[in-house]
Short mmCIF file of the C-alpha atoms (twelve columns), coordinates in Angstrom:
data_MODEL
# 
_entry.id   MODEL 
# 
loop_
_atom_site.group_PDB 
_atom_site.id 
_atom_site.type_symbol 
_atom_site.label_atom_id 
_atom_site.label_alt_id 
_atom_site.label_comp_id 
_atom_site.label_asym_id 
_atom_site.label_seq_id 
_atom_site.Cartn_x 
_atom_site.Cartn_y 
_atom_site.Cartn_z 
_atom_site.pdbx_PDB_model_num 
ATOM 1   C CA . MET A 1   93.982  53.753  -17.556 1 
ATOM 2   C CA . ALA A 2   93.337  56.144  -14.742 1 
ATOM 3   C CA . GLY A 3   89.841  56.808  -16.140 1 
ATOM 4   C CA . LEU A 4   89.040  53.094  -16.127 1 
ATOM 5   C CA . VAL A 5   90.143  52.804  -12.505 1 
ATOM 6   C CA . ARG A 6   87.992  55.772  -11.500 1 
ATOM 7   C CA . PHE A 7   84.973  54.271  -13.340 1 
ATOM 8   C CA . ALA A 8   85.380  50.965  -11.545 1 
ATOM 9   C CA . LEU A 9   85.979  52.652  -8.208  1 
ATOM 10  C CA . PHE A 10  83.189  55.186  -8.280  1 
ATOM 11  C CA . PHE A 11  80.526  53.346  -10.306 1 
ATOM 12  C CA . LEU A 12  80.980  49.605  -10.464 1 
ATOM 13  C CA . LEU A 13  82.017  49.103  -6.854  1 
ATOM 14  C CA . PRO A 14  79.023  50.986  -5.349  1 
ATOM 15  C CA . VAL A 15  76.652  49.059  -7.660  1 
ATOM 16  C CA . PHE A 16  78.194  45.758  -6.587  1 
ATOM 17  C CA . VAL A 17  77.952  46.669  -2.876  1 
ATOM 18  C CA . LEU A 18  74.325  47.724  -3.393  1 
ATOM 19  C CA . ILE A 19  73.513  44.395  -4.992  1 
ATOM 20  C CA . LEU A 20  75.137  42.516  -2.112  1 
ATOM 21  C CA . TRP A 21  73.244  44.578  0.457   1 
ATOM 22  C CA . MET A 22  69.909  44.089  -1.282  1 
ATOM 23  C CA . GLY A 23  70.542  40.344  -1.474  1 
ATOM 24  C CA . GLY A 24  71.060  40.252  2.286   1 
ATOM 25  C CA . TYR A 25  74.627  39.087  2.089   1 
ATOM 26  C CA . LEU A 26  75.917  41.978  4.246   1 
ATOM 27  C CA . THR A 27  73.437  41.296  7.169   1 
ATOM 28  C CA . PRO A 28  73.113  38.290  9.583   1 
ATOM 29  C CA . ARG A 29  70.925  35.501  8.016   1 
ATOM 30  C CA . VAL A 30  68.146  33.447  9.802   1 
ATOM 31  C CA . GLU A 31  67.783  29.854  8.715   1 
ATOM 32  C CA . PRO A 32  64.298  28.944  7.323   1 
ATOM 33  C CA . GLY A 33  61.867  27.061  9.640   1 
ATOM 34  C CA . TYR A 34  59.310  27.608  12.424  1 
ATOM 35  C CA . ALA A 35  60.136  29.742  15.344  1 
ATOM 36  C CA . GLU A 36  59.843  27.845  18.544  1 
ATOM 37  C CA . THR A 37  57.248  29.320  20.925  1 
ATOM 38  C CA . GLU A 38  56.398  28.031  24.369  1 
ATOM 39  C CA . ALA A 39  52.835  26.554  24.505  1 
ATOM 40  C CA . ASN A 40  50.318  27.527  27.204  1 
ATOM 41  C CA . ILE A 41  50.168  24.934  29.919  1 
ATOM 42  C CA . VAL A 42  46.781  23.809  31.318  1 
ATOM 43  C CA . THR A 43  46.090  21.602  34.306  1 
ATOM 44  C CA . GLY A 44  43.111  19.748  35.762  1 
ATOM 45  C CA . LEU A 45  42.237  17.922  32.541  1 
ATOM 46  C CA . LYS A 46  41.253  14.265  32.578  1 
ATOM 47  C CA . THR A 47  42.228  12.219  29.551  1 
ATOM 48  C CA . ALA A 48  41.573  8.711   28.346  1 
ATOM 49  C CA . VAL A 49  42.519  6.525   25.397  1 
ATOM 50  C CA . VAL A 50  39.536  5.600   23.243  1 
ATOM 51  C CA . GLU A 51  39.080  1.964   22.336  1 
ATOM 52  C CA . LYS A 52  36.534  -0.024  20.384  1 
ATOM 53  C CA . VAL A 53  33.889  -1.823  22.419  1 
ATOM 54  C CA . VAL A 54  31.619  -4.666  21.345  1 
ATOM 55  C CA . LEU A 55  27.933  -3.708  21.504  1 
ATOM 56  C CA . LYS A 56  24.967  -5.958  20.969  1 
ATOM 57  C CA . SER A 57  22.391  -4.216  18.819  1 
ATOM 58  C CA . ASP A 58  18.752  -4.625  19.818  1 
ATOM 59  C CA . TYR A 59  15.775  -4.358  17.500  1 
ATOM 60  C CA . GLU A 60  13.057  -2.318  19.216  1 
ATOM 61  C CA . VAL A 61  9.466   -3.373  18.543  1 
ATOM 62  C CA . ASP A 62  6.216   -1.663  19.530  1 
ATOM 63  C CA . GLY A 63  3.258   -3.635  20.807  1 
ATOM 64  C CA . THR A 64  0.069   -3.628  22.839  1 
ATOM 65  C CA . VAL A 65  -1.080  -5.284  26.041  1 
ATOM 66  C CA . THR A 66  -4.094  -7.539  25.470  1 
ATOM 67  C CA . SER A 67  -6.118  -10.054 27.444  1 
ATOM 68  C CA . ASN A 68  -5.886  -13.694 26.536  1 
ATOM 69  C CA . ASN A 69  -9.691  -13.850 26.701  1 
ATOM 70  C CA . ASN A 70  -11.977 -10.952 25.852  1 
ATOM 71  C CA . ALA A 71  -15.744 -10.865 26.297  1 
ATOM 72  C CA . LYS A 72  -18.062 -8.474  24.522  1 
ATOM 73  C CA . VAL A 73  -20.696 -8.188  27.223  1 
ATOM 74  C CA . SER A 74  -24.119 -7.624  25.693  1 
ATOM 75  C CA . THR A 75  -27.782 -8.379  26.372  1 
ATOM 76  C CA . LYS A 76  -30.586 -10.168 24.534  1 
ATOM 77  C CA . LEU A 77  -32.937 -7.352  25.442  1 
ATOM 78  C CA . MET A 78  -33.832 -4.315  23.360  1 
ATOM 79  C CA . ALA A 79  -34.144 -1.638  26.025  1 
ATOM 80  C CA . LYS A 80  -32.897 1.725   27.234  1 
ATOM 81  C CA . ILE A 81  -29.794 1.746   29.445  1 
ATOM 82  C CA . LEU A 82  -30.719 3.180   32.850  1 
ATOM 83  C CA . ASP A 83  -27.324 2.855   34.558  1 
ATOM 84  C CA . ILE A 84  -23.754 1.682   33.916  1 
ATOM 85  C CA . LYS A 85  -21.938 0.684   37.077  1 
ATOM 86  C CA . VAL A 86  -18.354 0.554   35.756  1 
ATOM 87  C CA . LYS A 87  -15.875 2.660   33.834  1 
ATOM 88  C CA . GLU A 88  -12.887 1.799   31.658  1 
ATOM 89  C CA . GLY A 89  -9.994  0.343   33.625  1 
ATOM 90  C CA . ASP A 90  -12.148 -0.912  36.510  1 
ATOM 91  C CA . THR A 91  -11.470 -4.365  37.921  1 
ATOM 92  C CA . VAL A 92  -14.604 -6.498  38.085  1 
ATOM 93  C CA . LYS A 93  -15.524 -9.830  39.660  1 
ATOM 94  C CA . LYS A 94  -17.507 -12.641 38.089  1 
ATOM 95  C CA . GLY A 95  -21.216 -11.902 38.451  1 
ATOM 96  C CA . GLN A 96  -20.668 -8.225  39.299  1 
ATOM 97  C CA . LEU A 97  -23.429 -5.920  38.030  1 
ATOM 98  C CA . ILE A 98  -22.267 -4.032  34.963  1 
ATOM 99  C CA . ALA A 99  -25.362 -2.260  33.646  1 
ATOM 100 C CA . VAL A 100 -29.095 -1.925  34.327  1 
ATOM 101 C CA . LEU A 101 -31.651 -1.753  31.498  1 
ATOM 102 C CA . ASP A 102 -35.247 -0.563  31.471  1 
ATOM 103 C CA . ASP A 103 -37.454 -3.621  32.189  1 
ATOM 104 C CA . SER A 104 -40.768 -1.804  32.713  1 
ATOM 105 C CA . ASP A 105 -42.391 -3.511  29.703  1 
ATOM 106 C CA . ILE A 106 -41.262 -6.904  30.953  1 
ATOM 107 C CA . LYS A 107 -42.621 -6.180  34.436  1 
ATOM 108 C CA . GLN A 108 -45.964 -5.317  32.879  1 
ATOM 109 C CA . ASN A 109 -45.944 -8.566  30.917  1 
ATOM 110 C CA . ILE A 110 -45.164 -10.499 34.088  1 
ATOM 111 C CA . LYS A 111 -47.996 -8.733  35.928  1 
ATOM 112 C CA . GLU A 112 -50.464 -9.528  33.148  1 
ATOM 113 C CA . ALA A 113 -49.344 -13.168 32.980  1 
ATOM 114 C CA . LYS A 114 -49.807 -13.578 36.720  1 
ATOM 115 C CA . ALA A 115 -53.296 -12.058 36.444  1 
ATOM 116 C CA . VAL A 116 -54.206 -14.515 33.682  1 
ATOM 117 C CA . LEU A 117 -52.934 -17.407 35.780  1 
ATOM 118 C CA . GLU A 118 -55.082 -16.250 38.661  1 
ATOM 119 C CA . GLU A 119 -58.143 -16.157 36.416  1 
ATOM 120 C CA . LEU A 120 -57.354 -19.587 35.060  1 
ATOM 121 C CA . SER A 121 -57.018 -20.897 38.611  1 
ATOM 122 C CA . LYS A 122 -60.496 -19.610 39.468  1 
ATOM 123 C CA . ALA A 123 -61.922 -21.052 36.266  1 
ATOM 124 C CA . ARG A 124 -60.415 -24.416 37.107  1 
ATOM 125 C CA . GLU A 125 -61.944 -24.386 40.554  1 
ATOM 126 C CA . GLU A 126 -65.369 -23.629 39.059  1 
ATOM 127 C CA . ALA A 127 -64.936 -26.282 36.375  1 
ATOM 128 C CA . LEU A 128 -63.848 -28.878 38.919  1 
ATOM 129 C CA . ALA A 129 -66.847 -28.087 41.110  1 
ATOM 130 C CA . GLY A 130 -69.147 -28.401 38.086  1 
ATOM 131 C CA . ARG A 131 -67.450 -31.612 37.075  1 
ATOM 132 C CA . GLU A 132 -68.226 -33.219 40.429  1 
ATOM 133 C CA . ALA A 133 -71.906 -32.458 39.958  1 
ATOM 134 C CA . ALA A 134 -71.847 -33.550 36.304  1 
ATOM 135 C CA . LYS A 135 -70.036 -36.754 37.212  1 
ATOM 136 C CA . ALA A 136 -72.572 -37.531 39.941  1 
ATOM 137 C CA . GLY A 137 -75.445 -36.863 37.515  1 
ATOM 138 C CA . TYR A 138 -73.854 -39.054 34.851  1 
ATOM 139 C CA . GLU A 139 -73.225 -41.913 37.252  1 
ATOM 140 C CA . PHE A 140 -76.819 -41.721 38.525  1 
ATOM 141 C CA . ALA A 141 -78.153 -41.656 34.954  1 
ATOM 142 C CA . LYS A 142 -75.923 -44.600 34.058  1 
ATOM 143 C CA . ARG A 143 -77.129 -46.707 36.992  1 
ATOM 144 C CA . THR A 144 -80.724 -45.808 36.175  1 
ATOM 145 C CA . TYR A 145 -80.201 -46.792 32.570  1 
ATOM 146 C CA . GLU A 146 -78.683 -50.126 33.581  1 
ATOM 147 C CA . ARG A 147 -81.651 -50.810 35.916  1 
ATOM 148 C CA . PHE A 148 -84.164 -49.912 33.221  1 
ATOM 149 C CA . MET A 149 -82.264 -52.107 30.767  1 
ATOM 150 C CA . ASN A 150 -82.798 -55.106 33.071  1 
ATOM 151 C CA . LEU A 151 -86.455 -54.191 33.497  1 
ATOM 152 C CA . TYR A 152 -86.829 -53.816 29.769  1 
ATOM 153 C CA . LYS A 153 -85.407 -57.304 29.279  1 
ATOM 154 C CA . ASP A 154 -88.093 -58.564 31.696  1 
ATOM 155 C CA . ASN A 155 -90.712 -56.513 29.803  1 
ATOM 156 C CA . ALA A 156 -91.296 -54.457 32.963  1 
ATOM 157 C CA . VAL A 157 -90.852 -51.118 31.185  1 
ATOM 158 C CA . SER A 158 -91.503 -49.974 27.713  1 
ATOM 159 C CA . LYS A 159 -88.857 -49.223 25.120  1 
ATOM 160 C CA . GLN A 160 -89.832 -45.570 25.173  1 
ATOM 161 C CA . GLN A 161 -89.125 -45.356 28.893  1 
ATOM 162 C CA . LEU A 162 -85.735 -47.011 28.306  1 
ATOM 163 C CA . GLU A 163 -84.849 -44.563 25.532  1 
ATOM 164 C CA . GLU A 164 -85.804 -41.597 27.710  1 
ATOM 165 C CA . ILE A 165 -83.427 -42.804 30.421  1 
ATOM 166 C CA . GLU A 166 -80.727 -43.458 27.811  1 
ATOM 167 C CA . THR A 167 -81.117 -39.906 26.462  1 
ATOM 168 C CA . LYS A 168 -80.687 -38.479 29.978  1 
ATOM 169 C CA . MET A 169 -77.542 -40.617 30.469  1 
ATOM 170 C CA . ILE A 170 -76.077 -39.436 27.147  1 
ATOM 171 C CA . GLY A 171 -76.791 -35.798 28.080  1 
ATOM 172 C CA . ALA A 172 -75.129 -36.240 31.469  1 
ATOM 173 C CA . LYS A 173 -72.098 -37.795 29.763  1 
ATOM 174 C CA . ALA A 174 -71.926 -34.952 27.234  1 
ATOM 175 C CA . GLN A 175 -72.005 -32.396 30.037  1 
ATOM 176 C CA . LEU A 176 -69.193 -34.245 31.843  1 
ATOM 177 C CA . ASP A 177 -67.138 -34.441 28.625  1 
ATOM 178 C CA . MET A 178 -67.668 -30.732 28.014  1 
ATOM 179 C CA . ILE A 179 -66.364 -29.879 31.458  1 
ATOM 180 C CA . ASP A 180 -63.356 -32.190 30.938  1 
ATOM 181 C CA . ALA A 181 -62.647 -30.447 27.599  1 
ATOM 182 C CA . LYS A 182 -62.848 -27.083 29.342  1 
ATOM 183 C CA . LEU A 183 -60.375 -28.297 31.967  1 
ATOM 184 C CA . LYS A 184 -57.996 -29.392 29.217  1 
ATOM 185 C CA . GLN A 185 -58.307 -25.961 27.616  1 
ATOM 186 C CA . ILE A 186 -57.545 -24.351 30.972  1 
ATOM 187 C CA . ASP A 187 -54.521 -26.634 31.418  1 
ATOM 188 C CA . ALA A 188 -53.232 -25.811 27.931  1 
ATOM 189 C CA . LYS A 189 -53.807 -22.108 28.446  1 
ATOM 190 C CA . GLU A 190 -52.111 -22.228 31.843  1 
ATOM 191 C CA . LYS A 191 -49.121 -24.072 30.382  1 
ATOM 192 C CA . GLN A 192 -48.856 -21.459 27.642  1 
ATOM 193 C CA . VAL A 193 -49.076 -18.542 30.080  1 
ATOM 194 C CA . LYS A 194 -46.550 -20.149 32.436  1 
ATOM 195 C CA . ALA A 195 -44.135 -20.551 29.513  1 
ATOM 196 C CA . LYS A 196 -44.583 -16.878 28.662  1 
ATOM 197 C CA . LEU A 197 -44.096 -15.949 32.309  1 
ATOM 198 C CA . LYS A 198 -40.904 -18.012 32.490  1 
ATOM 199 C CA . TYR A 199 -39.611 -16.400 29.308  1 
ATOM 200 C CA . ALA A 200 -40.478 -12.933 30.642  1 
ATOM 201 C CA . LYS A 201 -38.550 -13.611 33.849  1 
ATOM 202 C CA . ILE A 202 -35.578 -14.834 31.815  1 
ATOM 203 C CA . MET A 203 -35.721 -11.677 29.704  1 
ATOM 204 C CA . GLN A 204 -35.992 -9.622  32.874  1 
ATOM 205 C CA . GLY A 205 -32.699 -11.182 33.967  1 
ATOM 206 C CA . TYR A 206 -31.072 -9.775  30.825  1 
ATOM 207 C CA . ALA A 207 -31.975 -6.304  32.072  1 
ATOM 208 C CA . TYR A 208 -29.238 -6.756  34.689  1 
ATOM 209 C CA . VAL A 209 -25.974 -7.223  32.784  1 
ATOM 210 C CA . ARG A 210 -23.247 -8.951  34.786  1 
ATOM 211 C CA . SER A 211 -19.568 -9.758  34.289  1 
ATOM 212 C CA . PRO A 212 -18.942 -13.292 32.938  1 
ATOM 213 C CA . PHE A 213 -15.596 -13.615 34.753  1 
ATOM 214 C CA . ASP A 214 -13.008 -11.779 36.839  1 
ATOM 215 C CA . GLY A 215 -11.352 -9.193  34.650  1 
ATOM 216 C CA . ILE A 216 -10.802 -5.602  33.611  1 
ATOM 217 C CA . VAL A 217 -13.135 -3.271  31.762  1 
ATOM 218 C CA . ILE A 218 -11.250 -2.583  28.540  1 
ATOM 219 C CA . LYS A 219 -13.786 -0.385  26.782  1 
ATOM 220 C CA . LYS A 220 -17.211 1.060   27.505  1 
ATOM 221 C CA . MET A 221 -19.259 1.023   24.315  1 
ATOM 222 C CA . ASN A 222 -22.438 2.766   25.531  1 
ATOM 223 C CA . ASP A 223 -23.589 5.480   27.889  1 
ATOM 224 C CA . ILE A 224 -26.624 5.954   30.094  1 
ATOM 225 C CA . GLY A 225 -29.645 6.700   27.929  1 
ATOM 226 C CA . ASP A 226 -28.437 4.713   24.913  1 
ATOM 227 C CA . MET A 227 -30.585 1.946   23.505  1 
ATOM 228 C CA . ALA A 228 -29.110 -1.486  24.070  1 
ATOM 229 C CA . ALA A 229 -29.668 -4.002  21.307  1 
ATOM 230 C CA . PRO A 230 -29.278 -7.795  21.251  1 
ATOM 231 C CA . GLY A 231 -25.724 -8.767  20.361  1 
ATOM 232 C CA . MET A 232 -24.374 -5.213  20.565  1 
ATOM 233 C CA . PRO A 233 -21.697 -4.981  23.307  1 
ATOM 234 C CA . ILE A 234 -22.245 -2.596  26.186  1 
ATOM 235 C CA . VAL A 235 -18.719 -3.079  27.553  1 
ATOM 236 C CA . ILE A 236 -15.697 -5.196  26.628  1 
ATOM 237 C CA . ILE A 237 -14.084 -7.090  29.496  1 
ATOM 238 C CA . GLY A 238 -10.721 -8.836  29.372  1 
ATOM 239 C CA . ASP A 239 -9.409  -11.355 31.864  1 
ATOM 240 C CA . LYS A 240 -6.248  -10.840 33.912  1 
ATOM 241 C CA . ASP A 241 -4.280  -13.377 31.875  1 
ATOM 242 C CA . LEU A 242 -2.322  -10.688 30.028  1 
ATOM 243 C CA . ARG A 243 -0.435  -10.949 26.764  1 
ATOM 244 C CA . PHE A 244 1.866   -8.478  25.010  1 
ATOM 245 C CA . MET A 245 1.266   -8.762  21.281  1 
ATOM 246 C CA . ALA A 246 3.712   -7.385  18.711  1 
ATOM 247 C CA . GLN A 247 4.248   -7.466  14.964  1 
ATOM 248 C CA . ILE A 248 7.929   -8.215  14.246  1 
ATOM 249 C CA . ASP A 249 9.863   -7.769  11.000  1 
ATOM 250 C CA . GLU A 250 10.346  -11.042 9.133   1 
ATOM 251 C CA . LYS A 251 14.140  -10.692 9.220   1 
ATOM 252 C CA . LEU A 252 13.993  -11.475 12.952  1 
ATOM 253 C CA . ILE A 253 11.955  -14.657 12.603  1 
ATOM 254 C CA . GLY A 254 14.969  -16.691 13.690  1 
ATOM 255 C CA . ASN A 255 15.861  -14.414 16.617  1 
ATOM 256 C CA . ILE A 256 12.857  -15.143 18.829  1 
ATOM 257 C CA . HIS A 257 11.385  -18.482 19.901  1 
ATOM 258 C CA . VAL A 258 8.594   -19.830 22.081  1 
ATOM 259 C CA . GLY A 259 9.881   -20.024 25.655  1 
ATOM 260 C CA . ASP A 260 12.265  -17.046 25.347  1 
ATOM 261 C CA . GLN A 261 12.368  -14.654 28.303  1 
ATOM 262 C CA . ILE A 262 11.934  -11.045 27.189  1 
ATOM 263 C CA . ASP A 263 11.734  -7.763  29.080  1 
ATOM 264 C CA . VAL A 264 8.581   -5.817  28.263  1 
ATOM 265 C CA . PHE A 265 8.588   -2.080  28.976  1 
ATOM 266 C CA . ILE A 266 5.111   -0.599  29.456  1 
ATOM 267 C CA . GLU A 267 5.658   3.079   28.710  1 
ATOM 268 C CA . THR A 268 2.211   4.212   29.891  1 
ATOM 269 C CA . VAL A 269 3.003   3.392   33.520  1 
ATOM 270 C CA . GLY A 270 6.798   3.311   33.240  1 
ATOM 271 C CA . LYS A 271 7.109   -0.318  34.352  1 
ATOM 272 C CA . LYS A 272 9.302   -3.151  33.075  1 
ATOM 273 C CA . VAL A 273 8.098   -6.732  33.462  1 
ATOM 274 C CA . LYS A 274 9.597   -10.076 32.541  1 
ATOM 275 C CA . GLY A 275 7.592   -11.955 29.938  1 
ATOM 276 C CA . THR A 276 7.674   -15.364 28.254  1 
ATOM 277 C CA . VAL A 277 7.017   -15.962 24.560  1 
ATOM 278 C CA . VAL A 278 4.018   -18.318 24.453  1 
ATOM 279 C CA . GLU A 279 2.972   -18.000 20.823  1 
ATOM 280 C CA . LYS A 280 4.773   -17.278 17.576  1 
ATOM 281 C CA . SER A 281 3.149   -17.122 14.172  1 
ATOM 282 C CA . LYS A 282 4.656   -19.564 11.691  1 
ATOM 283 C CA . SER A 283 3.562   -17.491 8.712   1 
ATOM 284 C CA . VAL A 284 4.509   -13.997 7.544   1 
ATOM 285 C CA . ASP A 285 1.901   -11.405 6.669   1 
ATOM 286 C CA . PRO A 286 2.566   -10.525 3.014   1 
ATOM 287 C CA . MET A 287 1.076   -7.050  3.489   1 
ATOM 288 C CA . ASN A 288 3.620   -5.751  6.012   1 
ATOM 289 C CA . ARG A 289 6.253   -8.549  5.921   1 
ATOM 290 C CA . SER A 290 5.926   -9.294  9.631   1 
ATOM 291 C CA . PHE A 291 4.933   -12.117 11.954  1 
ATOM 292 C CA . THR A 292 3.043   -12.036 15.254  1 
ATOM 293 C CA . VAL A 293 4.310   -13.007 18.702  1 
ATOM 294 C CA . LYS A 294 2.429   -13.139 21.985  1 
ATOM 295 C CA . ILE A 295 4.307   -12.752 25.239  1 
ATOM 296 C CA . LYS A 296 2.702   -13.763 28.529  1 
ATOM 297 C CA . ILE A 297 3.257   -11.060 31.158  1 
ATOM 298 C CA . PRO A 298 2.249   -11.037 34.832  1 
ATOM 299 C CA . TYR A 299 -0.768  -9.059  35.975  1 
ATOM 300 C CA . ILE A 300 0.507   -6.068  37.906  1 
ATOM 301 C CA . ASN A 301 -1.682  -3.352  39.348  1 
ATOM 302 C CA . GLY A 302 -1.721  -0.486  36.882  1 
ATOM 303 C CA . ILE A 303 -1.124  -2.528  33.728  1 
ATOM 304 C CA . THR A 304 -4.332  -2.938  31.743  1 
ATOM 305 C CA . PRO A 305 -5.218  -4.202  28.257  1 
ATOM 306 C CA . GLY A 306 -4.763  -1.623  25.533  1 
ATOM 307 C CA . MET A 307 -1.584  -0.085  26.955  1 
ATOM 308 C CA . TYR A 308 1.358   0.642   24.657  1 
ATOM 309 C CA . GLY A 309 4.723   -0.974  25.231  1 
ATOM 310 C CA . LYS A 310 8.056   -1.991  23.698  1 
ATOM 311 C CA . ILE A 311 10.361  -4.976  23.586  1 
ATOM 312 C CA . LYS A 312 13.977  -5.284  22.458  1 
ATOM 313 C CA . ILE A 313 15.124  -8.310  20.498  1 
ATOM 314 C CA . PRO A 314 18.899  -9.076  20.248  1 
ATOM 315 C CA . TYR A 315 19.851  -8.529  16.625  1 
ATOM 316 C CA . ARG A 316 23.636  -8.411  16.023  1 
ATOM 317 C CA . SER A 317 27.001  -7.481  17.639  1 
ATOM 318 C CA . GLU A 318 29.067  -4.505  16.451  1 
ATOM 319 C CA . GLU A 319 32.356  -2.819  17.387  1 
ATOM 320 C CA . LYS A 320 31.989  0.878   18.062  1 
ATOM 321 C CA . ILE A 321 34.043  3.767   19.458  1 
ATOM 322 C CA . LEU A 322 32.209  5.385   22.354  1 
ATOM 323 C CA . ILE A 323 33.217  8.586   24.085  1 
ATOM 324 C CA . PRO A 324 31.632  10.202  27.131  1 
ATOM 325 C CA . GLU A 325 29.286  13.095  26.600  1 
ATOM 326 C CA . SER A 326 31.604  15.286  28.685  1 
ATOM 327 C CA . ALA A 327 34.327  14.915  26.016  1 
ATOM 328 C CA . VAL A 328 32.243  16.497  23.260  1 
ATOM 329 C CA . VAL A 329 32.856  20.178  22.459  1 
ATOM 330 C CA . LYS A 330 30.256  22.178  20.526  1 
ATOM 331 C CA . TRP A 331 31.697  24.348  17.739  1 
ATOM 332 C CA . GLY A 332 28.716  26.024  16.131  1 
ATOM 333 C CA . GLN A 333 26.827  23.287  14.340  1 
ATOM 334 C CA . LEU A 334 29.883  21.024  14.523  1 
ATOM 335 C CA . ARG A 335 31.132  18.687  17.219  1 
ATOM 336 C CA . ALA A 336 34.746  18.184  18.215  1 
ATOM 337 C CA . VAL A 337 37.034  16.668  20.827  1 
ATOM 338 C CA . TYR A 338 40.458  17.642  22.130  1 
ATOM 339 C CA . THR A 339 43.031  15.034  21.159  1 
ATOM 340 C CA . VAL A 340 46.428  14.778  22.879  1 
ATOM 341 C CA . ASP A 341 49.582  14.059  20.852  1 
ATOM 342 C CA . LYS A 342 52.757  12.389  22.108  1 
ATOM 343 C CA . GLU A 343 54.186  15.728  23.295  1 
ATOM 344 C CA . GLY A 344 51.039  16.446  25.323  1 
ATOM 345 C CA . ILE A 345 49.805  19.136  22.923  1 
ATOM 346 C CA . LEU A 346 46.028  19.514  22.573  1 
ATOM 347 C CA . HIS A 347 44.442  19.610  19.135  1 
ATOM 348 C CA . LEU A 348 40.813  20.491  18.464  1 
ATOM 349 C CA . THR A 349 39.651  17.626  16.248  1 
ATOM 350 C CA . PHE A 350 36.261  17.631  14.575  1 
ATOM 351 C CA . VAL A 351 34.299  14.375  14.740  1 
ATOM 352 C CA . LYS A 352 31.090  12.945  13.343  1 
ATOM 353 C CA . LEU A 353 28.883  11.453  16.047  1 
ATOM 354 C CA . GLY A 354 26.254  8.744   15.807  1 
ATOM 355 C CA . ASP A 355 23.763  7.379   18.328  1 
ATOM 356 C CA . ARG A 356 23.717  8.216   21.997  1 
ATOM 357 C CA . ILE A 357 24.137  4.968   23.942  1 
ATOM 358 C CA . ASP A 358 23.897  4.874   27.734  1 
ATOM 359 C CA . GLY A 359 25.186  8.425   28.191  1 
ATOM 360 C CA . LYS A 360 27.944  8.056   25.593  1 
ATOM 361 C CA . TYR A 361 28.211  9.034   21.932  1 
ATOM 362 C CA . GLU A 362 29.209  6.772   19.104  1 
ATOM 363 C CA . VAL A 363 32.072  8.222   17.014  1 
ATOM 364 C CA . VAL A 364 31.436  7.588   13.336  1 
ATOM 365 C CA . SER A 365 34.585  9.322   12.067  1 
ATOM 366 C CA . GLY A 366 37.284  11.781  13.150  1 
ATOM 367 C CA . ILE A 367 39.358  9.759   15.587  1 
ATOM 368 C CA . ASP A 368 40.738  6.234   15.631  1 
ATOM 369 C CA . PRO A 369 41.100  3.666   18.409  1 
ATOM 370 C CA . GLY A 370 44.164  4.357   20.554  1 
ATOM 371 C CA . THR A 371 43.729  8.147   20.375  1 
ATOM 372 C CA . GLU A 372 44.068  9.987   23.675  1 
ATOM 373 C CA . ILE A 373 41.350  12.596  24.245  1 
ATOM 374 C CA . VAL A 374 40.241  14.959  26.993  1 
ATOM 375 C CA . VAL A 375 37.184  13.450  28.689  1 
ATOM 376 C CA . ALA A 376 36.525  15.985  31.464  1 
ATOM 377 C CA . ASN A 377 36.862  19.742  32.107  1 
ATOM 378 C CA . THR A 378 37.021  20.507  28.390  1 
ATOM 379 C CA . GLU A 379 36.189  24.142  29.139  1 
ATOM 380 C CA . LYS A 380 39.817  24.537  30.357  1 
ATOM 381 C CA . ALA A 381 41.300  23.070  27.167  1 
ATOM 382 C CA . CYS A 382 42.470  25.072  24.163  1 
ATOM 383 C CA . ASP A 383 43.829  24.227  20.753  1 
ATOM 384 C CA . GLY A 384 47.646  24.148  20.900  1 
ATOM 385 C CA . CYS A 385 47.808  24.135  24.697  1 
ATOM 386 C CA . LYS A 386 49.940  21.665  26.563  1 
ATOM 387 C CA . ILE A 387 48.733  19.563  29.416  1 
ATOM 388 C CA . ARG A 388 50.786  18.938  32.458  1 
# 
């Protein structure tokens, strides 16, 4: 019995105590959970509650400034271009000299025609002087013949004498008729030469190419030294009645109408003008599924045909969450914001951003409406910090 007591006292009891000690039953126990630590406090942060806003989406369309009326200024003369008085973009007045062509051949033709007319004038004078003499000779021969005819009837002269006088009268008449025929030839020749001279002067006028109306030089098609050809434009001039022409997707055919007021932004000169839709195509181009609109815009100094521009057409309304750019924190290739919970603790929350709209970013995902975020001085914020 004593041996059993010693065994329990010296062996079992120490083993039991060891088990209790290893199980932690002989030391103070800490309940499971998170140890409370005091968060860092930051100040100077500006926060705001994000909300959804209604945005009207615009459909942006490219287009080009054109003139309502364009003229391809050309000449009817085949000649070398000696001078071009304008350059692209110049404003011109009706009748203003645009280009000068070589008219040396025409000048020579005019000189020769005038010389021929002078010769014909001298020939006419000579023919008229000869006609007066021929007419006088014919009239004398005719009177003589009539006198001899009366004498012949009275048997005062012989038939032979009468025939001789008749022959002289016929010869005088033939000479007069020949001179009259020559005068007719001179008249016909003079008329022909005058017609050629008139045509040459008209063609000489085509050597001086002028603007058909007030407008703007859109494009210069030739240079000095080039050969101008009939019907081939030297310059293209557009009037100041400007239009903005655009091809618009067919899905917007019901969003724009004749009479609508639309802002037109001319990127080339950085100007925005108010325009009015004056023409809208009723058919859709099957090649690119679009229709054409023309918008009348005012003529403003600096805006010329051919310039590139844009218009925005109201398309649809959408609700979006927008946050200021100052609220966005860069985290490598990611973007995040600091959200604030009910206890004022900051949490770095990663977000997916969309378009940038008027200095703000659209939030696609990551935060919901009603979330409070830091919108300024984010460099002072830290994950887990507490704001005061």
